[in-house]
C-alpha positions in Angstrom: 0.9 22.4 -1.5 1.6 25.4 -3.0 1.1 26.0 -6.7 2.8 27.7 -9.4 3.4 27.6 -13.2 6.7 27.1 -15.0 7.5 26.1 -18.6 7.9 22.8 -20.1 11.4 23.9 -20.6 11.9 24.4 -16.9 10.4 21.1 -16.2 13.0 19.3 -18.2 16.1 21.2 -17.1 15.0 21.5 -13.1 14.9 25.1 -13.5 12.0 27.6 -12.4 10.5 29.0 -9.5 10.5 26.2 -7.0 13.6 24.5 -8.4 14.6 21.0 -7.8 13.2 17.9 -9.1 11.0 17.5 -11.9 9.2 14.3 -13.2 6.6 14.0 -16.1 3.3 12.4 -16.1 2.8 9.3 -18.6 -0.2 9.9 -21.3 -0.8 7.3 -23.9 3.1 6.4 -24.3 4.2 10.3 -24.3 6.2 11.9 -21.3 3.7 15.2 -20.6 4.9 18.1 -19.2 2.5 20.6 -17.5 2.7 24.4 -17.1 0.9 24.2 -13.7 2.5 22.3 -10.8 2.4 21.3 -7.4 5.4 21.2 -4.7 6.5 17.6 -3.2 8.3 18.4 0.2 11.2 16.7 1.7 9.5 15.6 5.0 12.9 15.2 6.3 13.8 19.1 6.4 10.5 20.6 5.4 11.6 22.1 2.5 10.4 21.8 -1.3 12.2 18.7 -3.1 10.7 19.7 -6.3 7.4 19.7 -8.2 5.3 17.5 -10.1 2.7 18.2 -12.9 -0.5 19.0 -11.4 -2.9 17.0 -13.6 -6.6 18.0 -14.4 -9.7 16.2 -15.5 -8.8 16.3 -19.0 -5.3 14.6 -18.4 -7.2 11.9 -16.4 -9.6 11.4 -19.3 -7.1 11.2 -21.7 -5.1 8.8 -19.6 -8.4 6.6 -19.7 -8.9 6.9 -23.2 -5.4 5.4 -24.2 -6.1 2.9 -21.6 -9.5 1.6 -23.2 -7.7 2.0 -26.8 -4.7 0.1 -26.0 -6.8 -2.5 -24.2 -8.8 -2.6 -27.7 -6.7 -2.4 -30.1 -3.2 -3.2 -29.2 -3.0 -7.0 -28.3 -1.9 -6.6 -24.3 -4.8 -8.2 -23.6 -4.0 -11.4 -25.6 -0.4 -11.5 -26.1 1.2 -13.4 -23.1 4.5 -13.6 -24.3 4.7 -10.0 -25.0 3.1 -8.9 -21.2 5.8 -11.4 -19.9 8.7 -9.9 -21.6 7.5 -6.4 -20.5 7.4 -7.4 -17.2 10.7 -8.7 -17.5 12.0 -5.6 -19.3 10.3 -3.5 -15.9 11.9 -5.8 -13.4 15.2 -4.9 -15.3 14.7 -1.7 -15.7 14.1 -1.1 -11.7 17.2 -2.7 -10.7 19.4 -1.2 -13.0 18.1 2.4 -11.6 17.6 1.1 -8.2 20.1 3.7 -6.5 18.2 6.7 -8.2 15.2 5.3 -7.4 16.4 4.8 -3.8 17.6 8.2 -3.3 14.3 9.6 -4.6 12.2 7.3 -2.1 14.2 8.8 0.9 13.5 12.4 -0.3 10.0 12.0 -1.5 8.7 9.7 1.0 10.8 10.7 4.2 11.8 6.3 4.4 14.7 5.5 5.8 17.8 4.6 3.7 17.4 1.0 5.9 14.1 0.5 4.8 14.4 1.2 1.3 16.7 -2.1 1.2 13.2 -3.9 2.3 9.6 -3.1 1.8 10.3 0.6 0.7 11.9 -0.4 -2.7 14.0 -3.4 -2.9 10.9 -5.9 -2.1 8.4 -4.1 -3.7 10.8 -4.8 -7.3 10.9 -8.2 -6.7 7.0 -8.2 -7.0 7.6 -7.6 -10.4 9.8 -10.4 -10.8 7.3 -12.6 -9.3 4.4 -11.9 -11.9 6.8 -12.3 -14.8 8.1 -15.6 -13.7 4.2 -16.8 -12.8 2.5 -15.5 -16.2 4.1 -18.2 -18.4 2.9 -21.1 -16.2 -0.4 -19.8 -14.7 -3.4 -21.7 -16.1 -5.9 -19.5 -17.9 -8.2 -22.0 -18.8 -9.6 -24.9 -17.2 -11.5 -27.8 -18.3 -14.3 -29.3 -16.8 -15.7 -33.1 -17.5 -17.9 -33.3 -20.8 -21.5 -33.6 -19.8 -24.2 -35.6 -21.7 -27.7 -34.2 -22.3 -30.2 -36.0 -24.2 -27.8 -38.2 -25.6 -25.3 -35.5 -27.0 -21.9 -34.7 -25.5 -21.0 -30.9 -24.6 -17.5 -30.1 -23.9 -17.2 -27.0 -21.0 -14.5 -25.2 -20.0 -13.9 -21.7 -18.2 -11.5 -19.2 -19.4 -10.0 -16.3 -17.8 -9.8 -12.9 -19.8 -8.2 -9.6 -18.7 -11.1 -7.4 -16.8 -10.2 -4.3 -19.1 -9.4 -0.5 -17.8 -7.9 -0.4 -14.4 -7.8 2.9 -12.0 -5.0 2.6 -9.6 -5.0 5.0 -6.8 -2.1 4.8 -4.4 -1.5 6.1 -0.7 1.6 8.2 0.2 3.2 5.8 2.7 4.8 3.0 0.7 4.5 4.0 -2.8 6.8 1.7 -4.7 5.4 -1.2 -2.9 1.5 -0.2 -3.7 2.3 1.0 -7.2 4.2 -2.1 -8.2 1.9 -4.3 -6.6 -0.9 -3.0 -8.4 1.0 -2.5 -12.2 2.4 -6.0 -11.6 -0.5 -8.1 -11.8 -2.9 -6.0 -13.8 -0.1 -6.1 -16.6 0.2 -9.8 -16.2 -3.4 -10.3 -16.5 -3.8 -8.2 -19.6 -5.1 -5.3 -18.1 -4.2 -1.5 -18.9 -3.9 0.9 -16.2 -4.3 4.3 -15.0 -1.8 5.1 -11.9 -2.7 8.2 -9.7 -0.1 8.8 -7.6 -0.4 10.2 -4.2 -0.1 14.0 -3.7 1.9 14.0 -1.0 4.7 11.7 -2.4 4.2 12.0 -6.4 7.5 12.4 -7.6 8.5 8.7 -7.3 5.4 7.3 -8.8 6.3 9.2 -11.6 10.0 8.2 -11.8 8.4 4.5 -12.2 6.2 6.0 -15.2 9.3 7.2 -17.1 11.0 4.1 -16.5 8.3 2.0 -18.3 8.3 4.9 -21.0 12.0 4.8 -21.7 13.0 1.1 -20.9 10.3 -1.4 -21.9 8.3 -2.2 -24.9 5.1 -2.0 -23.1 2.5 -0.3 -25.8 1.7 3.0 -25.9 -1.3 3.5 -23.8 -1.1 0.4 -21.2 0.3 2.0 -18.6 -0.3 5.8 -17.9 0.8 7.6 -14.9 -0.3 10.8 -13.5 -0.4 13.2 -10.8 -2.7 15.7 -9.6 -3.6 17.7 -6.4 -7.2 17.8 -7.2 -9.9 15.3 -5.9 -11.6 15.8 -9.0 -9.3 14.1 -11.1 -9.7 10.7 -8.3 -13.5 11.3 -9.0 -13.1 11.2 -12.7 -11.3 7.8 -12.5 -13.4 6.1 -9.9 -16.9 7.3 -12.0 -15.5 7.2 -15.7 -17.3 4.6 -17.6 -14.5 3.4 -20.0 -13.3 2.1 -16.1 -13.5 -1.5 -15.3 -11.5 -2.3 -12.2 -10.9 0.4 -9.5 -8.0 -0.6 -6.8 -7.4 2.0 -3.9 -5.2 1.9 -0.9 -6.3 4.5 1.6 -8.0 5.7 4.5 -11.3 4.1 5.3 -13.4 6.6 4.9 -12.3 7.9 1.2 -12.4 3.9 0.5 -16.0 4.1 1.4 -16.6 7.2 -0.8 -14.9 5.2 -3.9 -16.9 2.3 -3.5 -20.2 4.3 -3.1 -19.0 6.0 -6.3 -18.1 3.5 -8.5 -21.4 1.6 -7.7 -23.4 3.3 -10.0 -21.6 1.8 -13.0 -21.3 -1.5 -11.0 -17.5 -1.3 -11.3 -15.4 -4.1 -9.9 -13.8 -2.2 -6.6 -11.2 -3.7 -4.7 -9.9 -1.7 -1.6 -6.8 -2.0 0.9 -7.7 0.0 3.8 -6.8 1.0 7.2 -6.1 -1.1 10.2 -5.5 -1.0 14.1 -4.0 -4.5 14.6 -3.1 -5.8 17.8 -0.1 -7.8 19.0 -1.4 -9.9 21.8 1.3 -11.2 24.4 0.4 -14.5 26.0 1.4 -15.4 29.8 4.1 -17.8 28.5 5.9 -15.3 26.2 9.2 -14.1 26.4 9.1 -10.5 27.5 12.1 -9.1 26.0 11.4 -10.6 22.6 7.7 -8.9 23.2 8.9 -5.5 24.1 11.5 -5.4 21.5 9.1 -6.4 18.7 6.5 -4.1 19.7 9.0 -1.3 20.0 10.6 -1.6 17.2 7.3 -2.2 15.0 5.8 0.6 15.7 8.7 3.0 14.8 8.9 1.3 11.3 8.5 4.0 8.7 7.6 6.1 11.7 4.3 3.9 12.5 3.0 5.1 8.8 2.0 1.3 7.9 -1.8 0.1 8.1 -0.6 -3.2 9.1 1.6 -2.2 12.1 0.6 -3.7 15.5 -0.1 -0.1 17.3 -2.3 -2.0 20.1 -0.1 -4.3 22.4 -2.0 -6.3 24.5 -0.5 -7.9 27.5 -1.1 -9.8 30.2 -2.4 -7.5 33.3 0.0 -9.0 35.5 3.0 -8.0 33.6 1.6 -5.2 32.3 3.8 -2.2 34.1 6.9 -4.6 33.7 6.3 -5.0 30.1 5.5 -1.3 29.6 9.0 -0.3 31.3 10.7 -2.9 29.0 9.1 -1.5 25.9 10.1 2.3 26.9 13.5 1.2 27.5 13.4 -0.3 23.6 12.0 2.9 22.4 14.7 4.7 23.9 17.4 2.9 21.9 15.4 3.8 18.8 17.6 6.2 16.2 15.5 8.9 14.9 17.3 11.5 12.6 18.4 11.8 9.1 16.9 8.8 6.7 19.8 8.9 4.7 22.1 7.6 7.5 22.2 3.7 7.4 21.6 3.8 11.3 18.7 5.7 11.7 15.5 3.8 12.4 12.8 6.3 12.8 12.3 9.0 10.1 9.9 11.7 9.7 6.1 11.7 9.2 5.2 12.7 5.7 3.9 16.2 6.6 3.1 18.7 9.1 -0.8 18.1 8.6 -0.5 14.4 9.7 2.2 15.6 12.5 -1.0 17.7 13.6 -3.5 14.6 13.7 -0.9 12.1 15.6 -0.2 15.0 17.9 -4.0 15.7 18.4 -4.8 11.9 18.9 -2.0 11.7 21.8 -3.1 14.5 23.5 -6.9 13.3 23.8 -5.7 9.9 24.7 -3.9 11.2 28.0 -7.2 13.7 28.7 -9.4 10.3 28.4 -7.1 8.7 31.1 -4.1 7.1 29.3 -0.6 7.1 30.8 2.0 9.1 28.8 5.2 6.7 28.9 7.4 8.1 26.4 7.1 10.4 23.6 4.6 12.9 22.4 7.0 15.6 21.4 7.1 17.0 17.6 11.2 17.8 16.8 12.4 20.2 14.1 13.5 20.5 11.1 10.9 18.6 9.3 8.2 16.4 10.7 9.6 14.2 13.2 7.7 12.9 16.2 9.2 11.0 19.2 8.3 7.3 19.9 5.0 7.6 21.9 4.1 4.9 24.4 0.8 4.9 25.9 -0.6 3.0 28.8 -3.3 1.8 30.8 -5.4 2.3 27.7 -9.2 1.5 27.3 -10.3 -0.9 24.8 -12.7 1.4 23.6 -11.0 4.7 23.7 -10.1 6.6 20.7 -6.6 5.8 20.7 -7.3 2.2 21.0 -9.9 2.3 17.9 -8.8 4.8 15.5 -5.6 4.8 13.1 -3.1 7.1 14.1 -0.4 7.0 11.4 2.2 8.1 13.8 4.3 6.1 15.9 2.3 5.7 18.5 1.8 2.3 20.6 -1.2 1.7 22.9 -0.7 -0.7 25.7 -4.0 -2.7 27.0 -4.2 -5.2 29.8 -5.8 -8.5 29.0 -7.1 -11.7 31.6 -6.4 -14.7 29.6 -6.8 -15.7 26.0 -10.1 -15.5 25.8 -10.2 -11.8 26.9 -7.0 -11.2 24.7 -9.0 -12.6 21.8 -12.2 -10.7 22.7 -10.0 -7.1 22.8 -8.2 -7.9 19.5 -11.4 -8.5 17.9 -13.2 -5.2 19.4 -12.1 -3.4 16.2 -14.1 -2.3 13.2 -10.7 -3.1 11.5 -9.4 -6.3 10.5 -6.3 -6.0 8.4 -3.4 -8.0 10.6 -2.4 -9.0 13.7 0.3 -11.0 15.8 0.6 -13.0 18.7 3.6 -14.1 20.8 3.6 -17.4 22.8 6.3 -20.3 23.8 3.7 -22.8 22.6 2.8 -22.4 19.0 0.1 -24.3 19.1 -1.7 -22.4 21.1 -0.2 -19.3 19.7 -1.7 -20.4 16.6 -5.3 -21.4 17.9 -5.5 -17.8 19.2 -4.1 -16.4 15.9 -7.7 -18.6 14.2 -10.0 -16.6 16.2 -8.4 -13.2 15.6 -10.6 -12.0 12.6 -8.1 -10.3 10.4 -6.6 -10.9 6.6 -3.1 -11.4 7.8 -1.5 -12.5 11.2 1.7 -13.1 12.3 2.9 -15.9 14.6 5.9 -15.3 16.8 7.4 -12.8 14.5 6.3 -14.8 11.3 7.1 -12.9 7.9 3.7 -13.0 5.8 4.7 -9.9 3.7 6.2 -11.5 0.5 5.1 -11.7 -3.3 3.5 -15.1 -3.1 1.2 -14.1 -0.2 -2.1 -12.5 -0.4 -2.5 -9.4 1.4 -5.8 -7.7 2.5 -8.3 -7.5 4.9 -11.7 -8.2 7.0 -14.6 -5.7 7.6 -13.6 -2.0 7.2 -9.7 -3.0 6.4 -11.0 -3.6 2.7 -12.2 -6.0 0.1 -10.0 -8.5 -2.1 -6.3 -9.4 -2.2 -3.1 -7.8 -3.4 -0.1 -10.2 -3.9 -0.1 -13.9 -4.9 -2.2 -15.8 -7.4 -5.3 -14.4 -5.5 -3.8 -10.7 -6.5 -3.6 -11.8 -10.2 -7.1 -12.9 -10.1 -8.4 -9.7 -9.0 -8.0 -8.7 -12.6 -9.4 -11.3 -14.4 -13.1 -12.3 -15.6 -14.1 -15.8 -16.0 -15.8 -16.8 -19.2 -17.6 -20.1 -19.3 -17.9 -22.1 -22.5 -19.7 -25.2 -23.8 -19.6 -26.6 -27.3 -21.7 -29.9 -28.7 -19.1 -32.4 -29.2 -19.8 -33.9 -32.7 -20.8 -37.5 -32.7 
């Protein structure tokens, strides 16, 4: 990322040395301009799209201080009606400005227009609606049975209270989904939030902050949205003594660093991290359906999804046949301009990410995997052709490490037990799937695979009311659903003597 300086006036009117789109940070209810900026690049063209304020440690500290003050003084933590109304306003603002957000998401993220009608934009907006509707009916108090001690009656109950100030750090791949899946439940619970945009996709997250400032009654300091190219800002957000909860989506190595850093003050941490999910094909599955499911899943958002099934575990007897069927499906995938509704496969986020993907593919071939399709860079932009690797060894790098690109590794199995063993042969445990003509058999296999989410015969678990998260090194905690709301509560146990 290149850096430069512009004046606040240049930021506001869109002029300046780098040109393009300008967005502002939201700190303590004020939309903040910065002279120091960093570029956001359109992944489909490789050209500079615009610039974001390059926030520093002082900005992060100011945002945290504003969030703490708002939590203690604004009444947000206790006013359920205000929270529900403001979430409703945010939902309305997102709907009203959806087309602007759609265009910005396509340009900033490289998401296809097709995908913005699903998990890149339209579906995340409905997360806000879900929590706005849930909040008024969600029980914040649980009455327990009265007990008697030495002839005296004691009433007992549990109350759920907002956990406090939340540091929310999102990844670049699905920034709308990740931001709203953290913001909506945290706000519904009564927390205040400092949201940090991903450095590769800052503009779309900052745009959400601008909508909050301009179209909701959310009190100053309740939501703060910052952007920065500096790792020091993230460190402050995960170690600051005034932060109570850290929620992070990103890579497992960074998640481990955050957990270690937060441990000094025993902050609550929940993490949505990497995955290396397996799609298990049983010997009675329809191969055409399996080939289609595998091929089009791996190409969704150019493979940049932590829950995508990047390992295809297939019966050894049909390995070669299914590989050829998947290859034929990949030949039908449309790659190109993300703005075109017919485009299915868009670009990777950056040249850096494309280098990583290409390096892993080359090493896989050197280690003995058979290249069936793909493995090619396409210019301009950061495109990479759908890549199919066959005869992959279960313990190889390509079968064990997250690629985050449109790369599918095919691994043969010798029956249900062996397939389960291969699927569980991973330090990750985020998701997976199974395909079979026998639903009960498929469910039985799914129950043996240690992941936080699981799809049987193409079932969709990714909805606002379903908890999302992983086992093992795929993370701690859950987003979405009522479990996602409960991540932002503290429990307080009350007891009082009942007057005789």
